[in-house]
C-alpha positions as CSV (number, residue, x, y, z in Angstrom):
1,M,-47.4,-1.1,7.1
2,R,-47.3,-4.3,5.1
3,L,-45.1,-2.6,2.5
4,V,-42.7,-1.5,5.2
5,W,-42.4,-5.1,6.5
6,L,-42.1,-6.5,3.0
7,T,-39.3,-3.9,2.1
8,L,-37.4,-4.7,5.3
9,G,-37.8,-8.4,4.6
10,F,-36.2,-8.1,1.2
11,L,-33.5,-5.8,2.6
12,F,-32.6,-8.4,5.3
13,L,-32.9,-11.3,2.8
14,G,-30.4,-9.5,0.5
15,T,-28.0,-8.8,3.4
16,G,-28.3,-12.4,4.5
17,L,-27.5,-13.7,1.0
18,V,-24.5,-11.4,0.9
19,G,-23.4,-13.0,4.2
20,A,-23.6,-16.4,2.6
21,V,-20.7,-15.6,0.3
22,L,-18.8,-13.0,2.4
23,P,-17.2,-14.5,5.5
24,V,-17.4,-11.2,7.5
25,V,-21.1,-10.7,7.1
26,P,-23.4,-13.0,9.2
27,T,-26.1,-14.9,7.4
28,T,-28.5,-16.4,9.9
29,P,-29.4,-13.3,11.9
30,F,-30.4,-11.4,8.8
31,L,-32.4,-14.4,7.5
32,L,-34.2,-14.6,10.9
33,L,-35.0,-10.9,10.6
34,A,-36.2,-11.5,7.0
35,A,-38.4,-14.4,8.1
36,G,-40.0,-12.2,10.8
37,C,-40.7,-9.4,8.4
38,F,-42.1,-11.8,5.8
39,A,-44.3,-13.4,8.5
40,K,-45.9,-9.9,9.0
41,S,-46.2,-9.1,5.3
42,S,-46.2,-12.1,3.0
43,P,-47.1,-15.6,4.1
44,R,-46.0,-16.9,0.7
45,L,-42.4,-15.5,1.1
46,H,-42.3,-16.6,4.7
47,G,-43.3,-20.1,3.7
48,W,-40.7,-20.1,0.9
49,L,-38.0,-19.1,3.3
50,L,-39.0,-21.7,5.8
51,G,-39.1,-24.4,3.1
52,H,-35.7,-23.5,1.6
53,P,-33.5,-26.6,1.9
54,V,-30.4,-24.6,3.2
55,F,-31.8,-21.6,5.1
56,G,-35.1,-23.1,6.2
57,P,-33.9,-25.5,9.0
58,P,-32.1,-23.0,11.2
59,I,-35.0,-20.5,10.8
60,R,-37.6,-23.2,11.7
61,N,-35.4,-24.3,14.7
62,W,-35.4,-20.7,15.9
63,E,-39.0,-20.0,15.3
64,E,-40.3,-23.2,16.9
65,N,-37.8,-23.7,19.7
66,G,-35.8,-20.5,20.1
67,A,-32.9,-22.9,19.5
68,I,-29.5,-22.9,17.8
69,S,-28.1,-26.3,16.8
70,R,-24.8,-27.4,18.3
71,P,-22.9,-27.2,15.0
72,A,-24.2,-23.7,14.5
73,K,-23.1,-22.7,18.0
74,R,-19.6,-24.1,17.3
75,L,-19.4,-22.2,14.1
76,A,-20.6,-19.0,15.7
77,V,-18.3,-19.1,18.7
78,G,-15.4,-20.2,16.5
79,S,-15.9,-17.4,14.1
80,M,-16.1,-14.8,16.9
81,A,-12.9,-16.2,18.4
82,A,-11.2,-16.1,15.0
83,V,-12.2,-12.5,14.5
84,L,-10.7,-11.6,17.9
85,V,-7.4,-13.5,17.0
86,V,-7.2,-11.7,13.7
87,S,-7.8,-8.4,15.4
88,L,-4.9,-9.2,17.8
89,L,-2.6,-10.2,15.0
90,V,-3.4,-7.0,13.0
91,G,-2.5,-5.0,16.1
92,L,-5.6,-3.1,16.9
93,S,-5.4,-0.8,19.8
94,W,-6.2,-2.1,23.3
95,P,-9.3,-0.1,23.8
96,V,-10.7,-1.4,20.5
97,L,-9.7,-5.0,21.5
98,L,-11.3,-4.6,24.9
99,A,-14.6,-3.3,23.4
100,Q,-14.5,-6.0,20.7
101,G,-13.8,-8.7,23.3
102,A,-16.6,-7.5,25.6
103,L,-19.1,-7.5,22.6
104,I,-17.9,-11.0,21.5
105,A,-18.3,-12.3,25.1
106,V,-21.9,-11.0,25.2
107,G,-22.6,-12.6,21.7
108,C,-21.0,-15.9,22.8
109,A,-23.0,-15.9,26.1
110,F,-26.2,-15.4,24.1
111,V,-25.5,-18.1,21.6
112,L,-24.4,-20.6,24.2
113,S,-27.4,-19.8,26.4
114,R,-29.9,-20.9,23.7
115,P,-31.3,-24.5,23.7
116,D,-29.6,-26.9,21.2
117,G,-32.6,-27.9,19.3
118,R,-32.0,-30.4,16.6
119,S,-28.8,-30.5,14.4
120,G,-30.8,-31.2,11.3
121,Q,-33.4,-28.7,12.1
């Protein structure tokens, strides 16, 4: 089972790193999944991810407090709103826009319901 968790950890890590350079792919959720998988398979990789100067603070904030910092919340909600605006401008059909709007509303509600934690953490 350790190999499965390790493989999933690397898969999520790779996807998260792709998300760091492509604006459409999210980064943090995949890095959180990678950290969870590494916690079950490789303490060394889990520690490396937690100690990373860029990716570590939001992961630690989530693991220790279940929290999302205010700047991260603003970025997440703003990104979701931007995607919805672009979808409107592109002229997607109303059923697609309604489904997308409903899913974005659920995502925003979840993000905003989390404690703030610390901005630098």
